[in-house]
Every structure is written in C-alpha cells, then in structure tokens.
N, C-alpha and C positions, 0 to 999 in steps of 0.2 A: 697508339688509336687503328685497329682493324678494320675491316669494313664487316665482318660477320661474327657471333660467337655465339657460346654453348653456355644453358642459363639452368638452374634448379628454381622452382617456384613450388612453394609448399605452404603449408595449412601451420599454424602457430606450434600446434601441438598433434599434427595428423601426418597425414602423405604429401608426397612430394610429387615430383614431374622432371624429367628430363630433356631438353628440347635443343635445337640450334636453329638463329635466328638471324637475321641478315639488317643491316643497321640500317639500311634505305627505306625499311618499314615505318609507315605513318603510326603515330602510338606507341611505339616502342618500350615506352616505360608502363604502359599497362598491361602491356599482354603479358601472360602468365601460360599460353601454351595453348595448343589445338588437342586437347582431349575431350573427350565424349562422356566421361564419368560426370552424369549429373548429383553425383554425392559427393566430389571432390570442389572444395573452395578455396583456392588458394589466397593468402592476402601477403606472402611475401616473396622475392625475387632476388638469387644473386646471380653474379655473373662467373660462371665457371672457367672462362678462357676466351680469349681474344684470338682471331684471325685476320688474314688479308682478303682470304677468299673465301666463298660461301663452302666448297667442296673440302677445304682443311677444318672447316667448325662440324661439316657431318661426318668427316673422318673421325673425327673426336668424340662426336653423341654417338657414332655406332660403338668406339670403345668403351664410351660410358654403358650403354645400353648394355652389351656384353658382361662386361662385368657385373654390373649389380641385376643380369635377367630380369628387368624391369618390366615384360609383358607375363611373368610369373609370378614377380613378389609382390606380394598383396601391399608392401609398404606404396608402390607405385603406383597412379594414376595413369600411365602406360600401359597400352592396351595392346601395343604393338611393338617390336624393336627394328629400330632402322638398322637398315643394308645397304648395300651399294647399288642393290637395282629397285627397292623399295622398301618395304615393311614385311617384317616375320611378323604373321600374328600367333605364334604360337601360345597356346593356355587361354586360345579367345573364342567362345562359341557361340556361332550365330542366335538369335533367339527363334521362336517358331514363327514370328510373323515372317521373318528377314530371310527364311529359309524355303516359306511357302512366296514369298515375292519373288526369290533368285529361282525358284521352280516354274512361275507361270511366266517370267522371261522369256527360259529357254523353251516354252511349247511351241510345236509349229517351225521350230528353228530347223534346217538341213544344211550338214556340212558337203563343201564343195569335193569333188574327186582327188584334187591336191589336198587340201586339207586331211582327207579320209586317210592317204597315202602317207601322209607325215604323220599323223596319227598314230598308225600302222608301224611304222619305221620305229618311232619313239617308244613306241609299247617293248615291242620286240627287243632293243636297244639296254632297255629296263635291266638292274641284274638285284635289285632290292627286295623282288618277290619272296615271298615268305609264303608257308601254308595258313591255311585259315584255322585261325584256332576254333575250340568247343564253342567259346560264348560269341562267337561271332558267325558260326553257323546256326545256334540257335536264334540269333536275332532275325539273322536270313529267313530262318523257316516261319518264326512269329509271322515277320512283315508278310510275308506270301501267303500266309494259311487261310483260307475262306477266299482268295482273291480269285476272280472270273477273269479268263482270257477274253479279251475283244475279238470280233471277226478279224478287224487288222488283225491283231499279235498271232492268234490263231494263222491267218495266210501266212506272215513272215515267215512262221515255223514250218509249213510246207514246203514253202520255197525252198528253206533251206536245206530241208531233208532233199528234196529233189536233187538239189546242188549235190549233195553230197554222195546221193544214188550214181547221178551222173559221172562223179571223180571215180566209181568200181566200176558201172554199167557201162561200158564202154560201146559205139554202135559197131564199132568194126567185129568186135568180138560177137553181139548179138548176129549180124548178118554171119558169118563164118558157121554159127552154128545155124542158121537156116540154112543156109548154102547144103553144109553137111547132112540135113536131115533130107532134103530134097535129092540130094546125089544118090542117097541111100534107098529112098523110095519108102521107108519104114520107120517107125516111132524109135529105132535104136540110132541112137550118135553113133556113127562109125567117124574114126579118127579123131576122138576124144583127147588123144595125148598129142596129137599133132597141133591141136588147139591150144590145148595146156602149153605146150612149149614156145608156140609161136608167139604168142599174147602175154605171157606172163599173166594169167588171171588164171584165180585159186579156183582149184576143183566144185568146191563148196557154189560158187557162184556162178562156174558152168554147169552145172546140175539145177540150181535154181532158174537160168534163162532156158534150159531144155526143156523141162517141164511147162512154164509158162509161154512156151512158142507154141508146145501141144494143145496146150488150152484155149489156144484160140488169141492170144495175148500180143500186143505189138509193141512194140520197143516204149514208143512213148507213152502208152498206158502203165507199162513197168514202174518207168521212172516216175511217172506222175504218181503212182497210188491205184490208178484207176483201173477198171478192167478185174481180171480174176486174180486172185492171193496164193500163194504156193509157198506153204512152210518149209523152213531146213532150206 
C-alpha cells in the first residue's frame, strides 16, 4: 500500500477526470477531483496506480494527461494538464469576466528597473518570434480603430521620439556646427567634410542641423520638437 495514488473519476455514461491524490487527505473515498466544470458530475472513481511518494503519483498523472491530451480532449473534465512545474492550460479560454478582472488587477502596477531589465533580456533571448499573420494584423487594426490616445499616452510617445532624436542628434555634433559657423562668420558651413569624417554623422542630419541653427533654434528645442522646424 502506497502513500499516494492516481485515479479516474467518471460519470456512468459520460465524461471522466484523471488526477493524483495523497492518501493522507481526509474524506479520500468521496473525493472525485478538483474540477471546475459545473456540468461534470462524477459518480464513480477507480484507482489507476499506487505510489510511495506524491512525486511518483504526479509523474504518473503527467504521463496520463499527456497521453490522453486531457486539456483539449472533450471526453475529459480536466481543463489543464499537469506539468512538472504547474499546469498547462492549453485549450482553455478565459471568460470575458476573467479577462476584465485580470486587466483591472494590473492597472497602476509598475515594474521595477531590475524586473524591466530581466524582461528585456528574456525577450531578446526568444527565438520563437514569427511574423504577424494578416488576420492578426486585422484584429489589431479593429481593436485600435476609433481609439483616442490620452494626454499621458501622447506625452510618452513624444518622450520616446525625443530619445530617438538624442541618439542621432548628438550635442557634440551640434556644437561643432555652431563653432564652424561662428569661425566662418557667414551662413556657409565651412569644414563640413571634416565634421562628417570626425563625428560619423550623415550629411542629411548635418544639413538639417545647419538650417536649424541658422533659424535660431537651440539644440534642446530641436530634440524636443519645439521652435522652428525644417524639412529635409
């Protein structure tokens, strides 16, 4: 006689449920499983295997779940498959109420810098990325159609754009252009090629900086989108 076992509880002419149980539990004979399907009403239960430890019983439960694919097999009331670390909920869809409850529970939560760093590393390490399907793109389009961005959302986008500009519009390059114009004493940018070679900046970016400086725009105004704007 072991200390744990696997079992199969079932309706007389209907569905079944596979689980694992410790014999130390009270009311063991009446126990038919931890199912959440209210339409499942088991009346019988048989022992499939007895084991010395609960770990051995769980290993047998995992094998049985995988063999019968209980989470997606309509014959079984199991809504998830046991794994070595928890449950695999393949085939299970949350109700609208559950989705809303989960959404509300995460509102206002902020990740710590350490957590954000770990999430970034984990995302970069993923190799299972796949291109979005046409259907997925259409669903995203429908979900965002007609939505209005909040002022906070707009500020975050603007801040992100500023960071992008700072990465390409370096302050040292801007100062080099200002100094070149100051030395020349004219609107013509003398020594343009020297700046291009020294700072490894594109000619298009240098040309835009040149025009903005001549228009009286400061570096901080340029990267924040304020002041004069120059196309090209």
